[in-house]
N, C-alpha and C positions, 0 to 999 in steps of 0.2 A: 090191443082191439080197449076197445071201450063197450061197458057195460050198459045193456045186457049185450049179449051176441050171439048168432048164431054156431051150433056145434057142429056142423054142421062146413061152414068157415074157418072157423080153429081146427078141425082135423085137413080142411085143405090149404090150411097158412101152416100145417106143421107135416104135413107131406110132400111139399116145395122145399122148405128149410133143410129137410132130411133128402130129397131129392140132389138140389145144390148143396151137401155137404157131403157126401157120398162120389157126385161125378168131380168135384174140383178134385181128390190125391189121387185120381186117378190122370187128369190133364194135365197135375203138379210131375206126375211118371214121363208121360209122353216129352216134357224136354230137355230132363234131364241132362244130354246130349247139348244143348244146346245152353247157351245164356240168355236165363230167363225167359218168361215167358210173354212170346213176340208172334206172331204173322206176318206170314210175306207172301204178298203176291206180286205181278210184275207191277213195279213201278210207286206199288206202295210195303212201306214196312210200318208196322204195327207192334210197337215193347211197352210192354204194360209192366214190367223191372222198373225201367226207367222211364215213363212216361214220358216216352217222344217218337214221333208219329214220322218218315222220312217220305217224301211227296216225289214223285220224280229229281230223289235226287238234292232237292230242298229238304229241312228242317221247318216242319209246321207246327204252328204254335198252336196249341188245346187246353183248353179246359179240363180237368177231370173227370168231369160227368161227359165230356163230345168226349175224348178215349176213351174214356169204358165204354161207351157206349158204343164205337168204332169198333174195340176187340171186340167187345162180346158177341158183333152182327159177323165179323168178320172171319171169327174161329170158329162160326156153323153155317161154313157157305149152303146158299139155296135155300136154309129151313126159317118161315117167316114165324116172327114173332107179334102177335099183339105189340100195343101198346103197353096195358097192364100188365104182359110178362115184363115187358122193357123195366119197366114199375122197382116191378118187385125185384130184377135182379139189379139191377142201377142204383136205384136210391132205394129201393126202403121196400118194405110193408108199414116204417113205422111216416113215409112221406105221407102229407097231409097238402092236397093239389092237384091241381085239374092234371088230367092223365092230357090233355096237347100241348106240355112241355116237351113229351118226346117228339114231339111235330118238331116245334122251335129247333132243340139239339139237332133231329135231322137236317134241317135249312139250313143249320148253319157250317152243315159239315159238307153236304154238297159246295157253300157257297166252297169251301177250304179244298175239298178234295172233287175235282169232277171225275161222272167214268170217261170210264178206260174202255178201250176193248179186248182187257179180257173181265173186267170185275165192275159192278156198279152196284149202288144205294138206288132198290126198288122198292115203290109201295105197290101193297099186293091192298087193294082197294076195298076199301069196305069190312077190312083182318089190320095191317100193319105194317109190317117192317122187311123187309132181308137183306142178305145182302148177296147179291148176286154174282154166278161166278158164271162165265160165258166158256161155256165148250168147243 
């Protein structure tokens, strides 16, 4: 953080880090019977352990940040995330840049994986993005 900083911002950042730290062991333990951390949907498998994406039976090449973004969204289906939340989780607090980088990565993901009848990458106007699972 750059000095001078607001104490409320410091507290918010510490809470966010603790929240991520406390949820990560639970997420890891839920995958102990599987090989690595991955999410699976019809025609889509995102494996964070070996950084691979299988879409419609074919392996899709993706840069690490795109894959991490897709995994993060797909691991919390139907939950809306703001650009700031995605930047904090994927790029980290030290990221200095435009929040629109999230938009660019989402655009590239949509070019590589088209919407499916059971799921899609959705924009929630004025808020952010979600991995929508249709029922």
